[in-house]
C-alpha positions in Angstrom: -45.7 -29.5 10.2 -46.3 -27.5 7.5 -47.0 -28.4 3.7 -43.7 -27.9 2.2 -41.8 -30.0 5.6 -44.5 -32.9 5.3 -43.6 -32.9 1.2 -40.1 -33.5 1.7 -40.4 -36.3 4.2 -42.5 -38.1 2.5 -40.0 -37.8 -0.4 -37.1 -38.5 1.5 -38.9 -41.8 3.3 -39.4 -42.7 -0.6 -36.5 -42.8 -1.9 -34.8 -44.5 1.1 -37.3 -47.5 0.2 -36.2 -47.2 -3.2 -32.6 -47.1 -2.5 -32.9 -50.1 -0.3 -34.9 -52.2 -2.8 -31.3 -51.3 -5.5 -28.9 -52.6 -2.8 -31.1 -55.5 -2.3 -31.3 -56.3 -5.4 -27.3 -55.9 -6.5 -26.0 -57.7 -3.3 -24.3 -60.3 -5.3 -22.9 -57.9 -7.5 -19.1 -57.1 -7.9 -18.6 -53.8 -7.9 -15.0 -53.0 -7.6 -12.8 -51.4 -10.3 -12.9 -52.2 -13.3 -16.4 -55.0 -12.7 -18.5 -53.5 -15.5 -15.9 -54.0 -18.3 -15.4 -56.4 -20.9 -11.4 -56.1 -19.5 -12.8 -57.7 -15.8 -13.8 -61.3 -17.7 -10.5 -61.5 -19.0 -7.0 -59.6 -18.1 -5.1 -60.8 -20.0 -6.8 -60.1 -23.0 -4.0 -60.0 -25.8 -4.8 -58.1 -29.1 -3.3 -58.7 -32.1 -0.6 -55.9 -33.8 2.1 -55.5 -35.4 5.1 -53.5 -34.9 5.3 -50.2 -37.7 8.1 -48.2 -35.3 10.1 -48.7 -32.4 11.3 -45.2 -30.9 14.1 -46.0 -28.4 14.7 -42.5 -27.6 11.0 -41.6 -26.4 10.6 -45.2 -25.0 7.7 -45.4 -27.4 6.8 -48.4 -29.7 4.2 -47.3 -33.0 1.2 -50.5 -33.3 -0.8 -51.2 -36.4 -3.4 -52.8 -33.9 -7.0 -54.5 -33.5 -9.4 -52.9 -31.3 -8.1 -52.5 -27.2 -11.6 -53.8 -26.0 -10.1 -53.3 -22.3 -9.2 -49.2 -23.3 -12.1 -49.0 -25.4 -10.6 -48.2 -28.6 -11.0 -49.4 -31.8 -8.5 -50.7 -34.8 -5.6 -47.8 -35.4 -2.0 -47.1 -36.1 -0.8 -45.5 -33.0 1.9 -44.9 -30.8 2.5 -46.2 -26.8 4.9 -45.8 -24.6 6.4 -49.3 -23.2 6.0 -50.3 -20.0 10.3 -50.7 -19.9 13.0 -50.6 -22.1 13.2 -54.4 -22.3 10.0 -54.6 -24.4 12.3 -52.0 -27.2 15.7 -54.4 -27.5 13.3 -57.5 -28.7 10.8 -55.1 -31.1 11.7 -54.8 -34.8 9.9 -53.3 -37.0 7.7 -55.5 -39.1 7.5 -58.1 -36.5 3.7 -59.5 -35.7 2.7 -59.9 -32.2 -0.2 -59.9 -29.3 -0.2 -56.6 -26.9 -1.9 -55.7 -23.9 -2.4 -52.0 -23.6 -3.7 -50.6 -20.2 -4.0 -46.9 -19.1 -1.6 -46.8 -16.3 -1.1 -43.1 -14.9 -3.1 -41.3 -17.6 -0.3 -42.6 -20.4 -1.6 -45.7 -22.8 1.0 -47.8 -22.4 1.9 -51.5 -23.7 1.9 -53.8 -20.4 2.8 -57.5 -22.4 4.3 -57.3 -25.5 4.7 -61.1 -27.1 5.7 -62.1 -30.7 4.3 -63.9 -33.0 
């Protein structure tokens, strides 16, 4: 066995042992989608917001909102897609609401909206 092959075998064995130790340390951890995100602890967390504009033609609602922790967005004013038309019918400029925004298929979407 040449020197390079021997080194490769030793390095591979060391890596395998270290990965086995890591796997044992992490055996009880949840590793599914979103397991490490802040949203994992509070799937239904709502954020305070104020409706600034409703555009039924585009299905968009512009919100001045607090931090959207589950999607990593700081407080700002931004337009979001409404999940369904019923939300648009209930939304009026100036309304104070609590919202849940999620990334749905690459689009930031209001999935829950409750008037305050």
